N, C-alpha and C positions, 0 to 999 in steps of 0.2 A: 945135272941140270944145266941147261944152257942159259946164259944170262943174255937178256935182250934189253938194250937201252932204247926206250921209246922216245921219239922226238917230242920236245915240248909242244904243247898245244898252241902257244903263242907263235912259235916258229911256223907251224902249219898254217895258222890263220894268216900270218904275214905273207907267206908264200902264195896262198890262195888269192889274197888281195892283190898282190903284185901281178900274178898271172891274169886275173880278171881285168885289171887296169890295162895291161898290155893288149889283151884281146879287144877290149872296148875302144882303146885308142886306135888300133889298127883298123877296126871296123869303121870308126868315125872318119878317119883319114881317107879310106877307100870310098866311103859314101860321099864325102865332100868333093873328092876328085871327079866322081861321076856326075855330080850336080853342082856345077860352078855357079849357077844362078843363086843358089842358097848362100854360098860363100859371099857373093857380092851383096846380097840383100842383108846379110848379117853385118858386113862392114859398113854399109850405108846406115843401118840402124845405130851403130856405134858412133858414126860421125854426126848423126843428127842429135845425139844426146850430149855431145860435148858442148861446153859453154865457152863463149868467147870472153866473158866477164872475167 
């Protein structure tokens, strides 16, 4: 009989999460580079919420 060591489920989930995060980050970066208006609008919204107090 051949012995086969199955990878731990937590390692598979962690790898899946990391791959998904990388894909989503790349997609978001490419979307924001194609739509610079949204990036400026987002920055303006952040500046408006800052308090001077």
